[in-house]
C-alpha positions in Angstrom: -91.5 12.7 -69.6 -89.4 14.3 -72.6 -90.2 17.7 -74.3 -88.2 19.0 -77.1 -89.4 22.5 -79.1 -88.3 23.5 -82.2 -89.0 26.4 -84.6 -88.3 29.7 -83.0 -86.2 32.0 -85.2 -86.3 35.9 -86.3 -88.8 37.4 -87.9 -90.2 40.9 -89.0 -93.2 42.5 -87.3 -96.5 40.9 -89.3 -94.6 37.9 -90.2 -95.4 34.1 -89.0 -93.5 30.9 -87.2 -94.7 27.7 -86.6 -93.3 26.0 -83.3 -93.6 22.6 -82.6 -92.7 20.5 -79.6 -92.3 16.5 -79.5 -93.6 15.0 -76.4 -92.9 11.4 -75.4 -93.0 9.4 -72.2 -96.8 10.6 -71.2 -98.5 12.2 -74.1 -101.6 11.9 -73.5 -102.1 15.1 -71.5 -102.9 18.6 -71.9 -100.1 20.2 -73.5 -99.1 24.1 -73.6 -97.4 27.0 -74.3 -95.8 29.4 -72.1 -93.2 32.5 -72.9 -90.7 34.7 -71.0 -89.5 38.1 -72.3 -86.4 39.4 -70.6 -87.1 40.8 -67.4 -90.7 39.1 -67.3 -92.3 36.4 -65.6 -93.0 33.4 -67.4 -96.6 33.9 -69.0 -99.4 31.6 -70.4 -99.7 31.3 -74.3 -102.4 28.6 -74.7 -103.0 25.1 -73.6 -104.8 22.0 -75.6 -106.5 18.8 -73.8 -105.4 15.5 -74.9 -107.8 14.9 -77.2 -107.8 17.9 -79.1 -110.2 20.1 -76.4 -110.5 22.3 -74.4 -108.3 25.1 -75.8 -107.5 28.0 -74.2 -105.7 31.3 -74.9 -104.2 34.5 -73.3 -106.8 36.9 -74.5 -104.1 38.7 -76.3 -103.1 36.3 -78.5 -106.6 35.1 -79.9 -106.7 35.4 -83.2 -103.4 35.5 -84.2 -101.8 32.5 -82.5 -103.5 29.1 -83.0 -102.6 25.6 -81.1 -102.8 22.5 -82.3 -101.6 18.5 -81.6 -101.0 15.3 -83.1 -101.2 12.3 -81.2 -99.2 9.2 -82.9 -101.3 5.8 -82.0 -98.6 3.6 -81.6 -95.4 5.1 -80.2 -96.7 7.0 -77.2 -95.4 10.4 -78.7 -97.4 13.8 -79.2 -96.4 16.5 -81.2 -97.7 20.2 -80.2 -97.9 23.1 -82.5 -97.9 26.7 -81.9 -98.9 28.7 -85.1 -98.0 32.1 -84.6 -99.4 35.1 -87.2 -99.1 39.0 -87.2 -96.2 38.7 -84.8 -95.6 41.8 -83.2 -92.0 42.8 -81.7 -93.6 42.3 -78.1 -94.1 38.6 -78.8 -90.4 38.2 -78.8 -89.8 35.9 -76.2 -88.2 32.5 -75.2 -91.1 30.2 -75.8 -91.4 26.8 -73.6 -93.8 23.7 -74.6 -95.2 22.4 -70.8 -97.1 19.2 -70.0 -99.5 19.8 -67.4 -100.3 17.8 -64.1 -103.0 15.1 -64.6 -106.5 16.1 -64.4 -105.5 19.9 -64.8 -108.8 21.9 -65.2 -109.4 24.4 -67.9 -109.5 26.9 -65.1 -106.1 26.2 -64.2 -104.3 26.1 -67.8 -102.8 29.5 -67.3 -101.1 28.5 -63.9 -97.3 27.5 -63.9 -97.7 25.5 -60.8 -100.0 23.2 -62.5 -97.3 22.3 -64.9 -95.5 19.2 -64.6 -92.4 19.3 -67.4 -91.0 21.9 -69.1 -89.2 21.8 -72.5 -86.1 23.4 -73.2 -87.1 26.9 -74.8 -86.8 28.4 -78.0 -86.2 31.7 -78.9 -88.6 33.5 -81.0 -87.3 37.1 -82.1 -89.6 39.7 -83.7 -88.1 42.8 -85.4 -90.0 46.1 -86.0 
């Protein structure tokens, strides 16, 4: 399984960024995003099931962040996106895409232990 994330960068508070993560090798699995700010634990952001649902967000990101995915039919690849709007300085972190273990239930999306593989991370910096 390979995951490659893109789209990080620097933005001012109130701005938007769209992250994307290309997944190959086991694409029909739940995909998600976590983030890790300096000095903090890696935390759950959002996840989306293989068919586009179920979807779960961390409460503080609901309404600002939107997760979506595109499953290619022929080559076994999927892409997961994270649209981030109304960004705040506290959203500054390295964002990691993740593929979950088989049969991970929605109630377990926020647990790092249910992640099978991680992408390399992409840095998002939000300035005030």
